[in-house]
PDB file of N, CA, C and O in Angstrom:
ATOM      1  N   MET A   1     186.807  85.531  26.906  1.00  0.00           N
ATOM      2  CA  MET A   1     185.699  85.090  26.077  1.00  0.00           C
ATOM      3  C   MET A   1     185.031  86.299  25.419  1.00  0.00           C
ATOM      4  O   MET A   1     184.746  87.303  26.072  1.00  0.00           O
ATOM      5  N   ASN A   2     184.790  86.179  24.118  1.00  0.00           N
ATOM      6  CA  ASN A   2     184.107  87.228  23.360  1.00  0.00           C
ATOM      7  C   ASN A   2     182.667  86.809  23.098  1.00  0.00           C
ATOM      8  O   ASN A   2     182.350  85.620  23.093  1.00  0.00           O
ATOM      9  N   LYS A   3     181.802  87.787  22.882  1.00  0.00           N
ATOM     10  CA  LYS A   3     180.401  87.506  22.563  1.00  0.00           C
ATOM     11  C   LYS A   3     180.193  87.665  21.065  1.00  0.00           C
ATOM     12  O   LYS A   3     180.658  88.630  20.459  1.00  0.00           O
ATOM     13  N   TYR A   4     179.482  86.698  20.474  1.00  0.00           N
ATOM     14  CA  TYR A   4     179.216  86.692  19.037  1.00  0.00           C
ATOM     15  C   TYR A   4     177.733  86.472  18.795  1.00  0.00           C
ATOM     16  O   TYR A   4     177.012  85.960  19.651  1.00  0.00           O
ATOM     17  N   GLU A   5     177.294  86.873  17.601  1.00  0.00           N
ATOM     18  CA  GLU A   5     175.936  86.577  17.163  1.00  0.00           C
ATOM     19  C   GLU A   5     176.009  85.991  15.760  1.00  0.00           C
ATOM     20  O   GLU A   5     176.638  86.557  14.866  1.00  0.00           O
ATOM     21  N   LEU A   6     175.358  84.857  15.585  1.00  0.00           N
ATOM     22  CA  LEU A   6     175.323  84.169  14.299  1.00  0.00           C
ATOM     23  C   LEU A   6     173.902  84.245  13.751  1.00  0.00           C
ATOM     24  O   LEU A   6     172.970  83.720  14.360  1.00  0.00           O
ATOM     25  N   ALA A   7     173.738  84.893  12.612  1.00  0.00           N
ATOM     26  CA  ALA A   7     172.445  84.960  11.934  1.00  0.00           C
ATOM     27  C   ALA A   7     172.428  83.865  10.866  1.00  0.00           C
ATOM     28  O   ALA A   7     173.355  83.753  10.064  1.00  0.00           O
ATOM     29  N   VAL A   8     171.372  83.067  10.864  1.00  0.00           N
ATOM     30  CA  VAL A   8     171.254  81.962   9.913  1.00  0.00           C
ATOM     31  C   VAL A   8     169.890  82.051   9.237  1.00  0.00           C
ATOM     32  O   VAL A   8     168.866  82.198   9.905  1.00  0.00           O
ATOM     33  N   VAL A   9     169.884  81.963   7.908  1.00  0.00           N
ATOM     34  CA  VAL A   9     168.631  81.925   7.143  1.00  0.00           C
ATOM     35  C   VAL A   9     168.521  80.534   6.525  1.00  0.00           C
ATOM     36  O   VAL A   9     169.380  80.110   5.752  1.00  0.00           O
ATOM     37  N   LEU A  10     167.444  79.836   6.882  1.00  0.00           N
ATOM     38  CA  LEU A  10     167.236  78.482   6.381  1.00  0.00           C
ATOM     39  C   LEU A  10     166.219  78.463   5.248  1.00  0.00           C
ATOM     40  O   LEU A  10     165.374  79.350   5.137  1.00  0.00           O
ATOM     41  N   SER A  11     166.314  77.460   4.430  1.00  0.00           N
ATOM     42  CA  SER A  11     165.458  77.290   3.256  1.00  0.00           C
ATOM     43  C   SER A  11     163.985  77.144   3.638  1.00  0.00           C
ATOM     44  O   SER A  11     163.655  76.572   4.677  1.00  0.00           O
ATOM     45  N   MET A  12     163.111  77.667   2.786  1.00  0.00           N
ATOM     46  CA  MET A  12     161.664  77.542   2.977  1.00  0.00           C
ATOM     47  C   MET A  12     161.176  76.117   2.746  1.00  0.00           C
ATOM     48  O   MET A  12     160.091  75.748   3.195  1.00  0.00           O
ATOM     49  N   LYS A  13     161.961  75.335   2.059  1.00  0.00           N
ATOM     50  CA  LYS A  13     161.536  73.992   1.677  1.00  0.00           C
ATOM     51  C   LYS A  13     161.607  72.984   2.824  1.00  0.00           C
ATOM     52  O   LYS A  13     161.199  71.834   2.663  1.00  0.00           O
ATOM     53  N   LEU A  14     162.123  73.409   3.985  1.00  0.00           N
ATOM     54  CA  LEU A  14     162.310  72.495   5.112  1.00  0.00           C
ATOM     55  C   LEU A  14     161.045  72.361   5.957  1.00  0.00           C
ATOM     56  O   LEU A  14     160.292  73.319   6.130  1.00  0.00           O
ATOM     57  N   GLU A  15     160.830  71.165   6.473  1.00  0.00           N
ATOM     58  CA  GLU A  15     159.752  70.929   7.438  1.00  0.00           C
ATOM     59  C   GLU A  15     160.231  71.400   8.816  1.00  0.00           C
ATOM     60  O   GLU A  15     161.414  71.678   9.007  1.00  0.00           O
ATOM     61  N   ASP A  16     159.299  71.486   9.772  1.00  0.00           N
ATOM     62  CA  ASP A  16     159.629  71.956  11.123  1.00  0.00           C
ATOM     63  C   ASP A  16     160.744  71.126  11.757  1.00  0.00           C
ATOM     64  O   ASP A  16     161.677  71.669  12.348  1.00  0.00           O
ATOM     65  N   GLU A  17     160.636  69.813  11.627  1.00  0.00           N
ATOM     66  CA  GLU A  17     161.621  68.922  12.243  1.00  0.00           C
ATOM     67  C   GLU A  17     163.006  69.096  11.608  1.00  0.00           C
ATOM     68  O   GLU A  17     164.018  69.072  12.309  1.00  0.00           O
ATOM     69  N   GLU A  18     163.051  69.269  10.297  1.00  0.00           N
ATOM     70  CA  GLU A  18     164.324  69.464   9.597  1.00  0.00           C
ATOM     71  C   GLU A  18     164.980  70.782  10.002  1.00  0.00           C
ATOM     72  O   GLU A  18     166.201  70.855  10.137  1.00  0.00           O
ATOM     73  N   ARG A  19     164.161  71.832  10.196  1.00  0.00           N
ATOM     74  CA  ARG A  19     164.694  73.119  10.654  1.00  0.00           C
ATOM     75  C   ARG A  19     165.278  72.988  12.050  1.00  0.00           C
ATOM     76  O   ARG A  19     166.363  73.499  12.327  1.00  0.00           O
ATOM     77  N   ALA A  20     164.559  72.304  12.925  1.00  0.00           N
ATOM     78  CA  ALA A  20     165.041  72.104  14.301  1.00  0.00           C
ATOM     79  C   ALA A  20     166.354  71.327  14.296  1.00  0.00           C
ATOM     80  O   ALA A  20     167.269  71.649  15.054  1.00  0.00           O
ATOM     81  N   ASP A  21     166.452  70.306  13.444  1.00  0.00           N
ATOM     82  CA  ASP A  21     167.687  69.516  13.348  1.00  0.00           C
ATOM     83  C   ASP A  21     168.849  70.370  12.852  1.00  0.00           C
ATOM     84  O   ASP A  21     169.968  70.244  13.349  1.00  0.00           O
ATOM     85  N   ALA A  22     168.590  71.240  11.870  1.00  0.00           N
ATOM     86  CA  ALA A  22     169.644  72.100  11.327  1.00  0.00           C
ATOM     87  C   ALA A  22     170.165  73.057  12.392  1.00  0.00           C
ATOM     88  O   ALA A  22     171.375  73.260  12.499  1.00  0.00           O
ATOM     89  N   ILE A  23     169.269  73.648  13.181  1.00  0.00           N
ATOM     90  CA  ILE A  23     169.689  74.583  14.230  1.00  0.00           C
ATOM     91  C   ILE A  23     170.437  73.832  15.335  1.00  0.00           C
ATOM     92  O   ILE A  23     171.411  74.350  15.880  1.00  0.00           O
ATOM     93  N   GLU A  24     169.996  72.633  15.664  1.00  0.00           N
ATOM     94  CA  GLU A  24     170.711  71.827  16.659  1.00  0.00           C
ATOM     95  C   GLU A  24     172.123  71.495  16.171  1.00  0.00           C
ATOM     96  O   GLU A  24     173.072  71.463  16.955  1.00  0.00           O
ATOM     97  N   LYS A  25     172.242  71.251  14.881  1.00  0.00           N
ATOM     98  CA  LYS A  25     173.547  70.958  14.296  1.00  0.00           C
ATOM     99  C   LYS A  25     174.470  72.172  14.408  1.00  0.00           C
ATOM    100  O   LYS A  25     175.648  72.028  14.736  1.00  0.00           O
ATOM    101  N   VAL A  26     173.940  73.364  14.137  1.00  0.00           N
ATOM    102  CA  VAL A  26     174.733  74.595  14.263  1.00  0.00           C
ATOM    103  C   VAL A  26     175.151  74.796  15.713  1.00  0.00           C
ATOM    104  O   VAL A  26     176.304  75.127  15.985  1.00  0.00           O
ATOM    105  N   LYS A  27     174.219  74.597  16.649  1.00  0.00           N
ATOM    106  CA  LYS A  27     174.547  74.732  18.069  1.00  0.00           C
ATOM    107  C   LYS A  27     175.594  73.697  18.483  1.00  0.00           C
ATOM    108  O   LYS A  27     176.453  73.972  19.320  1.00  0.00           O
ATOM    109  N   GLY A  28     175.515  72.520  17.897  1.00  0.00           N
ATOM    110  CA  GLY A  28     176.505  71.479  18.162  1.00  0.00           C
ATOM    111  C   GLY A  28     177.893  71.885  17.691  1.00  0.00           C
ATOM    112  O   GLY A  28     178.883  71.611  18.369  1.00  0.00           O
ATOM    113  N   TYR A  29     177.975  72.540  16.529  1.00  0.00           N
ATOM    114  CA  TYR A  29     179.265  73.040  16.042  1.00  0.00           C
ATOM    115  C   TYR A  29     179.845  74.062  17.015  1.00  0.00           C
ATOM    116  O   TYR A  29     181.045  74.047  17.292  1.00  0.00           O
ATOM    117  N   ILE A  30     178.999  74.946  17.532  1.00  0.00           N
ATOM    118  CA  ILE A  30     179.473  75.979  18.459  1.00  0.00           C
ATOM    119  C   ILE A  30     180.056  75.331  19.711  1.00  0.00           C
ATOM    120  O   ILE A  30     181.144  75.705  20.149  1.00  0.00           O
ATOM    121  N   THR A  31     179.349  74.370  20.290  1.00  0.00           N
ATOM    122  CA  THR A  31     179.857  73.730  21.506  1.00  0.00           C
ATOM    123  C   THR A  31     181.069  72.850  21.217  1.00  0.00           C
ATOM    124  O   THR A  31     181.969  72.747  22.051  1.00  0.00           O
ATOM    125  N   ARG A  32     181.104  72.219  20.052  1.00  0.00           N
ATOM    126  CA  ARG A  32     182.245  71.366  19.704  1.00  0.00           C
ATOM    127  C   ARG A  32     183.546  72.156  19.638  1.00  0.00           C
ATOM    128  O   ARG A  32     184.606  71.649  20.005  1.00  0.00           O
ATOM    129  N   PHE A  33     183.464  73.404  19.168  1.00  0.00           N
ATOM    130  CA  PHE A  33     184.673  74.220  19.022  1.00  0.00           C
ATOM    131  C   PHE A  33     184.902  75.159  20.199  1.00  0.00           C
ATOM    132  O   PHE A  33     185.606  76.162  20.073  1.00  0.00           O
ATOM    133  N   GLY A  34     184.302  74.831  21.349  1.00  0.00           N
ATOM    134  CA  GLY A  34     184.625  75.537  22.580  1.00  0.00           C
ATOM    135  C   GLY A  34     183.754  76.719  22.913  1.00  0.00           C
ATOM    136  O   GLY A  34     184.099  77.492  23.808  1.00  0.00           O
ATOM    137  N   GLY A  35     182.640  76.894  22.234  1.00  0.00           N
ATOM    138  CA  GLY A  35     181.749  78.010  22.513  1.00  0.00           C
ATOM    139  C   GLY A  35     180.610  77.596  23.430  1.00  0.00           C
ATOM    140  O   GLY A  35     180.382  76.408  23.656  1.00  0.00           O
ATOM    141  N   THR A  36     179.896  78.585  23.959  1.00  0.00           N
ATOM    142  CA  THR A  36     178.742  78.349  24.810  1.00  0.00           C
ATOM    143  C   THR A  36     177.567  79.143  24.250  1.00  0.00           C
ATOM    144  O   THR A  36     177.629  80.370  24.163  1.00  0.00           O
ATOM    145  N   VAL A  37     176.500  78.447  23.872  1.00  0.00           N
ATOM    146  CA  VAL A  37     175.307  79.106  23.334  1.00  0.00           C
ATOM    147  C   VAL A  37     174.561  79.762  24.493  1.00  0.00           C
ATOM    148  O   VAL A  37     174.227  79.101  25.477  1.00  0.00           O
ATOM    149  N   THR A  38     174.299  81.067  24.374  1.00  0.00           N
ATOM    150  CA  THR A  38     173.604  81.788  25.439  1.00  0.00           C
ATOM    151  C   THR A  38     172.142  82.062  25.102  1.00  0.00           C
ATOM    152  O   THR A  38     171.314  82.159  26.008  1.00  0.00           O
ATOM    153  N   ASN A  39     171.808  82.187  23.822  1.00  0.00           N
ATOM    154  CA  ASN A  39     170.425  82.501  23.451  1.00  0.00           C
ATOM    155  C   ASN A  39     170.186  82.146  21.983  1.00  0.00           C
ATOM    156  O   ASN A  39     171.079  82.281  21.146  1.00  0.00           O
ATOM    157  N   VAL A  40     168.968  81.691  21.685  1.00  0.00           N
ATOM    158  CA  VAL A  40     168.564  81.428  20.303  1.00  0.00           C
ATOM    159  C   VAL A  40     167.230  82.133  20.067  1.00  0.00           C
ATOM    160  O   VAL A  40     166.230  81.824  20.716  1.00  0.00           O
ATOM    161  N   ASP A  41     167.227  83.081  19.133  1.00  0.00           N
ATOM    162  CA  ASP A  41     166.004  83.788  18.758  1.00  0.00           C
ATOM    163  C   ASP A  41     165.516  83.240  17.429  1.00  0.00           C
ATOM    164  O   ASP A  41     166.251  83.228  16.442  1.00  0.00           O
ATOM    165  N   GLU A  42     164.270  82.787  17.413  1.00  0.00           N
ATOM    166  CA  GLU A  42     163.661  82.328  16.160  1.00  0.00           C
ATOM    167  C   GLU A  42     162.713  83.419  15.686  1.00  0.00           C
ATOM    168  O   GLU A  42     161.696  83.681  16.329  1.00  0.00           O
ATOM    169  N   TRP A  43     163.036  84.053  14.573  1.00  0.00           N
ATOM    170  CA  TRP A  43     162.197  85.121  14.032  1.00  0.00           C
ATOM    171  C   TRP A  43     161.116  84.578  13.112  1.00  0.00           C
ATOM    172  O   TRP A  43     160.180  85.298  12.763  1.00  0.00           O
ATOM    173  N   GLY A  44     161.233  83.331  12.720  1.00  0.00           N
ATOM    174  CA  GLY A  44     160.217  82.739  11.853  1.00  0.00           C
ATOM    175  C   GLY A  44     160.418  83.083  10.389  1.00  0.00           C
ATOM    176  O   GLY A  44     161.514  83.444   9.959  1.00  0.00           O
ATOM    177  N   LYS A  45     159.341  82.961   9.637  1.00  0.00           N
ATOM    178  CA  LYS A  45     159.394  83.158   8.187  1.00  0.00           C
ATOM    179  C   LYS A  45     159.374  84.651   7.863  1.00  0.00           C
ATOM    180  O   LYS A  45     158.472  85.374   8.286  1.00  0.00           O
ATOM    181  N   LYS A  46     160.370  85.101   7.113  1.00  0.00           N
ATOM    182  CA  LYS A  46     160.458  86.506   6.698  1.00  0.00           C
ATOM    183  C   LYS A  46     160.751  86.564   5.207  1.00  0.00           C
ATOM    184  O   LYS A  46     161.325  85.640   4.631  1.00  0.00           O
ATOM    185  N   ARG A  47     160.347  87.661   4.602  1.00  0.00           N
ATOM    186  CA  ARG A  47     160.620  87.892   3.188  1.00  0.00           C
ATOM    187  C   ARG A  47     162.093  88.279   3.023  1.00  0.00           C
ATOM    188  O   ARG A  47     162.623  89.081   3.793  1.00  0.00           O
ATOM    189  N   LEU A  48     162.735  87.709   2.027  1.00  0.00           N
ATOM    190  CA  LEU A  48     164.125  88.034   1.723  1.00  0.00           C
ATOM    191  C   LEU A  48     164.198  89.354   0.952  1.00  0.00           C
ATOM    192  O   LEU A  48     163.251  89.723   0.259  1.00  0.00           O
ATOM    193  N   ALA A  49     165.303  90.051   1.073  1.00  0.00           N
ATOM    194  CA  ALA A  49     165.489  91.312   0.361  1.00  0.00           C
ATOM    195  C   ALA A  49     165.558  91.076  -1.146  1.00  0.00           C
ATOM    196  O   ALA A  49     165.144  91.924  -1.936  1.00  0.00           O
ATOM    197  N   TYR A  50     166.082  89.927  -1.531  1.00  0.00           N
ATOM    198  CA  TYR A  50     166.155  89.555  -2.946  1.00  0.00           C
ATOM    199  C   TYR A  50     166.056  88.042  -3.041  1.00  0.00           C
ATOM    200  O   TYR A  50     166.285  87.331  -2.063  1.00  0.00           O
ATOM    201  N   GLU A  51     165.718  87.564  -4.210  1.00  0.00           N
ATOM    202  CA  GLU A  51     165.509  86.141  -4.426  1.00  0.00           C
ATOM    203  C   GLU A  51     166.829  85.380  -4.330  1.00  0.00           C
ATOM    204  O   GLU A  51     167.825  85.771  -4.939  1.00  0.00           O
ATOM    205  N   ILE A  52     166.830  84.285  -3.558  1.00  0.00           N
ATOM    206  CA  ILE A  52     168.007  83.432  -3.414  1.00  0.00           C
ATOM    207  C   ILE A  52     167.565  82.008  -3.743  1.00  0.00           C
ATOM    208  O   ILE A  52     166.621  81.496  -3.140  1.00  0.00           O
ATOM    209  N   GLN A  53     168.234  81.375  -4.682  1.00  0.00           N
ATOM    210  CA  GLN A  53     167.909  80.012  -5.103  1.00  0.00           C
ATOM    211  C   GLN A  53     166.411  79.866  -5.413  1.00  0.00           C
ATOM    212  O   GLN A  53     165.783  78.873  -5.043  1.00  0.00           O
ATOM    213  N   LYS A  54     165.854  80.868  -6.097  1.00  0.00           N
ATOM    214  CA  LYS A  54     164.452  80.906  -6.511  1.00  0.00           C
ATOM    215  C   LYS A  54     163.481  80.903  -5.321  1.00  0.00           C
ATOM    216  O   LYS A  54     162.329  80.493  -5.462  1.00  0.00           O
ATOM    217  N   MET A  55     163.946  81.361  -4.149  1.00  0.00           N
ATOM    218  CA  MET A  55     163.083  81.484  -2.970  1.00  0.00           C
ATOM    219  C   MET A  55     162.946  82.957  -2.610  1.00  0.00           C
ATOM    220  O   MET A  55     163.909  83.719  -2.686  1.00  0.00           O
ATOM    221  N   LYS A  56     161.746  83.344  -2.220  1.00  0.00           N
ATOM    222  CA  LYS A  56     161.484  84.725  -1.834  1.00  0.00           C
ATOM    223  C   LYS A  56     161.404  84.890  -0.323  1.00  0.00           C
ATOM    224  O   LYS A  56     161.406  86.015   0.177  1.00  0.00           O
ATOM    225  N   GLU A  57     161.333  83.768   0.418  1.00  0.00           N
ATOM    226  CA  GLU A  57     161.228  83.809   1.878  1.00  0.00           C
ATOM    227  C   GLU A  57     162.193  82.801   2.492  1.00  0.00           C
ATOM    228  O   GLU A  57     162.635  81.859   1.835  1.00  0.00           O
ATOM    229  N   GLY A  58     162.510  83.022   3.769  1.00  0.00           N
ATOM    230  CA  GLY A  58     163.380  82.116   4.494  1.00  0.00           C
ATOM    231  C   GLY A  58     163.058  82.169   5.976  1.00  0.00           C
ATOM    232  O   GLY A  58     162.365  83.078   6.433  1.00  0.00           O
ATOM    233  N   PHE A  59     163.561  81.194   6.731  1.00  0.00           N
ATOM    234  CA  PHE A  59     163.371  81.151   8.180  1.00  0.00           C
ATOM    235  C   PHE A  59     164.619  81.722   8.845  1.00  0.00           C
ATOM    236  O   PHE A  59     165.732  81.251   8.611  1.00  0.00           O
ATOM    237  N   TYR A  60     164.417  82.739   9.675  1.00  0.00           N
ATOM    238  CA  TYR A  60     165.531  83.458  10.300  1.00  0.00           C
ATOM    239  C   TYR A  60     165.758  82.986  11.732  1.00  0.00           C
ATOM    240  O   TYR A  60     164.814  82.815  12.503  1.00  0.00           O
ATOM    241  N   TYR A  61     167.034  82.777  12.072  1.00  0.00           N
ATOM    242  CA  TYR A  61     167.445  82.423  13.434  1.00  0.00           C
ATOM    243  C   TYR A  61     168.653  83.273  13.812  1.00  0.00           C
ATOM    244  O   TYR A  61     169.535  83.521  12.990  1.00  0.00           O
ATOM    245  N   PHE A  62     168.678  83.715  15.068  1.00  0.00           N
ATOM    246  CA  PHE A  62     169.813  84.472  15.590  1.00  0.00           C
ATOM    247  C   PHE A  62     170.320  83.753  16.834  1.00  0.00           C
ATOM    248  O   PHE A  62     169.590  83.598  17.813  1.00  0.00           O
ATOM    249  N   ILE A  63     171.570  83.317  16.790  1.00  0.00           N
ATOM    250  CA  ILE A  63     172.156  82.540  17.876  1.00  0.00           C
ATOM    251  C   ILE A  63     173.269  83.363  18.520  1.00  0.00           C
ATOM    252  O   ILE A  63     174.261  83.691  17.869  1.00  0.00           O
ATOM    253  N   GLN A  64     173.101  83.696  19.807  1.00  0.00           N
ATOM    254  CA  GLN A  64     174.158  84.394  20.544  1.00  0.00           C
ATOM    255  C   GLN A  64     175.000  83.342  21.258  1.00  0.00           C
ATOM    256  O   GLN A  64     174.476  82.384  21.826  1.00  0.00           O
ATOM    257  N   PHE A  65     176.327  83.542  21.217  1.00  0.00           N
ATOM    258  CA  PHE A  65     177.213  82.618  21.918  1.00  0.00           C
ATOM    259  C   PHE A  65     178.479  83.318  22.366  1.00  0.00           C
ATOM    260  O   PHE A  65     178.831  84.384  21.862  1.00  0.00           O
ATOM    261  N   GLU A  66     179.165  82.693  23.333  1.00  0.00           N
ATOM    262  CA  GLU A  66     180.436  83.195  23.839  1.00  0.00           C
ATOM    263  C   GLU A  66     181.505  82.171  23.503  1.00  0.00           C
ATOM    264  O   GLU A  66     181.290  80.965  23.627  1.00  0.00           O
ATOM    265  N   SER A  67     182.674  82.672  23.073  1.00  0.00           N
ATOM    266  CA  SER A  67     183.762  81.756  22.736  1.00  0.00           C
ATOM    267  C   SER A  67     185.054  82.537  22.570  1.00  0.00           C
ATOM    268  O   SER A  67     185.084  83.763  22.682  1.00  0.00           O
ATOM    269  N   ASP A  68     186.126  81.791  22.299  1.00  0.00           N
ATOM    270  CA  ASP A  68     187.397  82.428  21.952  1.00  0.00           C
ATOM    271  C   ASP A  68     187.341  82.847  20.488  1.00  0.00           C
ATOM    272  O   ASP A  68     186.312  82.667  19.836  1.00  0.00           O
ATOM    273  N   SER A  69     188.411  83.394  19.971  1.00  0.00           N
ATOM    274  CA  SER A  69     188.398  83.936  18.609  1.00  0.00           C
ATOM    275  C   SER A  69     188.484  82.865  17.517  1.00  0.00           C
ATOM    276  O   SER A  69     188.277  83.183  16.346  1.00  0.00           O
ATOM    277  N   VAL A  70     188.779  81.619  17.858  1.00  0.00           N
ATOM    278  CA  VAL A  70     188.916  80.554  16.860  1.00  0.00           C
ATOM    279  C   VAL A  70     187.555  79.955  16.500  1.00  0.00           C
ATOM    280  O   VAL A  70     187.322  79.585  15.349  1.00  0.00           O
ATOM    281  N   CYS A  71     186.675  79.861  17.467  1.00  0.00           N
ATOM    282  CA  CYS A  71     185.374  79.200  17.284  1.00  0.00           C
ATOM    283  C   CYS A  71     184.548  79.756  16.123  1.00  0.00           C
ATOM    284  O   CYS A  71     184.053  78.967  15.319  1.00  0.00           O
ATOM    285  N   PRO A  72     184.374  81.085  15.995  1.00  0.00           N
ATOM    286  CA  PRO A  72     183.526  81.585  14.891  1.00  0.00           C
ATOM    287  C   PRO A  72     184.016  81.171  13.509  1.00  0.00           C
ATOM    288  O   PRO A  72     183.207  80.886  12.625  1.00  0.00           O
ATOM    289  N   ASN A  73     185.324  81.136  13.315  1.00  0.00           N
ATOM    290  CA  ASN A  73     185.870  80.718  12.021  1.00  0.00           C
ATOM    291  C   ASN A  73     185.548  79.260  11.729  1.00  0.00           C
ATOM    292  O   ASN A  73     185.184  78.909  10.607  1.00  0.00           O
ATOM    293  N   GLU A  74     185.684  78.412  12.745  1.00  0.00           N
ATOM    294  CA  GLU A  74     185.388  76.989  12.567  1.00  0.00           C
ATOM    295  C   GLU A  74     183.896  76.772  12.313  1.00  0.00           C
ATOM    296  O   GLU A  74     183.517  75.974  11.456  1.00  0.00           O
ATOM    297  N   VAL A  75     183.054  77.485  13.060  1.00  0.00           N
ATOM    298  CA  VAL A  75     181.604  77.354  12.890  1.00  0.00           C
ATOM    299  C   VAL A  75     181.204  77.802  11.487  1.00  0.00           C
ATOM    300  O   VAL A  75     180.427  77.122  10.818  1.00  0.00           O
ATOM    301  N   GLU A  76     181.730  78.944  11.035  1.00  0.00           N
ATOM    302  CA  GLU A  76     181.417  79.430   9.688  1.00  0.00           C
ATOM    303  C   GLU A  76     181.833  78.422   8.623  1.00  0.00           C
ATOM    304  O   GLU A  76     181.109  78.217   7.649  1.00  0.00           O
ATOM    305  N   ALA A  77     182.985  77.796   8.800  1.00  0.00           N
ATOM    306  CA  ALA A  77     183.463  76.821   7.819  1.00  0.00           C
ATOM    307  C   ALA A  77     182.491  75.650   7.687  1.00  0.00           C
ATOM    308  O   ALA A  77     182.314  75.115   6.593  1.00  0.00           O
ATOM    309  N   HIS A  78     181.860  75.246   8.793  1.00  0.00           N
ATOM    310  CA  HIS A  78     180.921  74.131   8.747  1.00  0.00           C
ATOM    311  C   HIS A  78     179.524  74.571   8.307  1.00  0.00           C
ATOM    312  O   HIS A  78     178.852  73.847   7.572  1.00  0.00           O
ATOM    313  N   VAL A  79     179.084  75.749   8.750  1.00  0.00           N
ATOM    314  CA  VAL A  79     177.759  76.248   8.366  1.00  0.00           C
ATOM    315  C   VAL A  79     177.718  76.539   6.867  1.00  0.00           C
ATOM    316  O   VAL A  79     176.690  76.350   6.218  1.00  0.00           O
ATOM    317  N   ARG A  80     178.835  76.997   6.328  1.00  0.00           N
ATOM    318  CA  ARG A  80     178.919  77.346   4.901  1.00  0.00           C
ATOM    319  C   ARG A  80     178.514  76.173   4.003  1.00  0.00           C
ATOM    320  O   ARG A  80     177.917  76.384   2.948  1.00  0.00           O
ATOM    321  N   ILE A  81     178.830  74.949   4.409  1.00  0.00           N
ATOM    322  CA  ILE A  81     178.562  73.792   3.547  1.00  0.00           C
ATOM    323  C   ILE A  81     177.278  73.049   3.917  1.00  0.00           C
ATOM    324  O   ILE A  81     176.973  72.014   3.325  1.00  0.00           O
ATOM    325  N   MET A  82     176.525  73.564   4.887  1.00  0.00           N
ATOM    326  CA  MET A  82     175.249  72.934   5.242  1.00  0.00           C
ATOM    327  C   MET A  82     174.217  73.243   4.159  1.00  0.00           C
ATOM    328  O   MET A  82     174.027  74.404   3.795  1.00  0.00           O
ATOM    329  N   GLU A  83     173.563  72.228   3.655  1.00  0.00           N
ATOM    330  CA  GLU A  83     172.623  72.401   2.553  1.00  0.00           C
ATOM    331  C   GLU A  83     171.393  73.247   2.902  1.00  0.00           C
ATOM    332  O   GLU A  83     170.981  74.055   2.070  1.00  0.00           O
ATOM    333  N   PRO A  84     170.781  73.104   4.095  1.00  0.00           N
ATOM    334  CA  PRO A  84     169.585  73.905   4.366  1.00  0.00           C
ATOM    335  C   PRO A  84     169.853  75.401   4.586  1.00  0.00           C
ATOM    336  O   PRO A  84     168.923  76.207   4.544  1.00  0.00           O
ATOM    337  N   VAL A  85     171.109  75.772   4.818  1.00  0.00           N
ATOM    338  CA  VAL A  85     171.444  77.171   5.079  1.00  0.00           C
ATOM    339  C   VAL A  85     171.622  77.907   3.755  1.00  0.00           C
ATOM    340  O   VAL A  85     172.449  77.525   2.927  1.00  0.00           O
ATOM    341  N   ILE A  86     170.823  78.985   3.564  1.00  0.00           N
ATOM    342  CA  ILE A  86     170.971  79.755   2.330  1.00  0.00           C
ATOM    343  C   ILE A  86     171.806  81.017   2.560  1.00  0.00           C
ATOM    344  O   ILE A  86     172.430  81.517   1.624  1.00  0.00           O
ATOM    345  N   ARG A  87     171.826  81.544   3.800  1.00  0.00           N
ATOM    346  CA  ARG A  87     172.694  82.682   4.147  1.00  0.00           C
ATOM    347  C   ARG A  87     173.050  82.603   5.620  1.00  0.00           C
ATOM    348  O   ARG A  87     172.286  82.066   6.422  1.00  0.00           O
ATOM    349  N   TYR A  88     174.216  83.142   5.978  1.00  0.00           N
ATOM    350  CA  TYR A  88     174.637  83.194   7.379  1.00  0.00           C
ATOM    351  C   TYR A  88     175.562  84.405   7.550  1.00  0.00           C
ATOM    352  O   TYR A  88     176.154  84.892   6.587  1.00  0.00           O
ATOM    353  N   LEU A  89     175.672  84.870   8.773  1.00  0.00           N
ATOM    354  CA  LEU A  89     176.586  85.960   9.099  1.00  0.00           C
ATOM    355  C   LEU A  89     176.913  85.884  10.574  1.00  0.00           C
ATOM    356  O   LEU A  89     176.021  85.817  11.420  1.00  0.00           O
ATOM    357  N   CYS A  90     178.202  85.894  10.874  1.00  0.00           N
ATOM    358  CA  CYS A  90     178.652  85.859  12.258  1.00  0.00           C
ATOM    359  C   CYS A  90     179.364  87.174  12.565  1.00  0.00           C
ATOM    360  O   CYS A  90     180.303  87.556  11.866  1.00  0.00           O
ATOM    361  N   VAL A  91     178.910  87.865  13.615  1.00  0.00           N
ATOM    362  CA  VAL A  91     179.515  89.137  13.995  1.00  0.00           C
ATOM    363  C   VAL A  91     179.878  89.121  15.474  1.00  0.00           C
ATOM    364  O   VAL A  91     179.235  88.450  16.282  1.00  0.00           O
ATOM    365  N   LYS A  92     180.918  89.872  15.810  1.00  0.00           N
ATOM    366  CA  LYS A  92     181.322  90.028  17.202  1.00  0.00           C
ATOM    367  C   LYS A  92     180.506  91.156  17.811  1.00  0.00           C
ATOM    368  O   LYS A  92     180.418  92.243  17.240  1.00  0.00           O
ATOM    369  N   GLN A  93     179.909  90.899  18.965  1.00  0.00           N
ATOM    370  CA  GLN A  93     179.118  91.928  19.640  1.00  0.00           C
ATOM    371  C   GLN A  93     180.043  92.820  20.458  1.00  0.00           C
ATOM    372  O   GLN A  93     181.014  92.356  21.055  1.00  0.00           O
ATOM    373  N   GLU A  94     179.725  94.094  20.471  1.00  0.00           N
ATOM    374  CA  GLU A  94     180.509  95.037  21.265  1.00  0.00           C
ATOM    375  C   GLU A  94     180.211  94.856  22.733  1.00  0.00           C
ATOM    376  O   GLU A  94     179.091  94.505  23.102  1.00  0.00           O
ATOM    377  N   ALA A  95     181.201  95.091  23.578  1.00  0.00           N
ATOM    378  CA  ALA A  95     181.053  94.886  25.028  1.00  0.00           C
ATOM    379  C   ALA A  95     180.152  95.907  25.675  1.00  0.00           C
ATOM    380  O   ALA A  95     179.936  95.860  26.886  1.00  0.00           O
TER     381      ALA A  95
END
């Protein structure tokens, strides 16, 4: 099992409940493809480095999980098409 971290930036236009649902959906993708979520850090509202879809701010989440090498690719494929997600990045953590 490898350790990964998924950074997700959600749209400012979402209500609290919609943000929670989006993160639950991402966590559901991780478990569906054989991963185990170990930690979720919510950084809250932060200013973006540059404007994305006419937004200057976004909600940042960092999800740590353990899985085999197939899971991150599958999760990225599903997160990529989620409407509330404006940016994401999945990286393998060093041991």
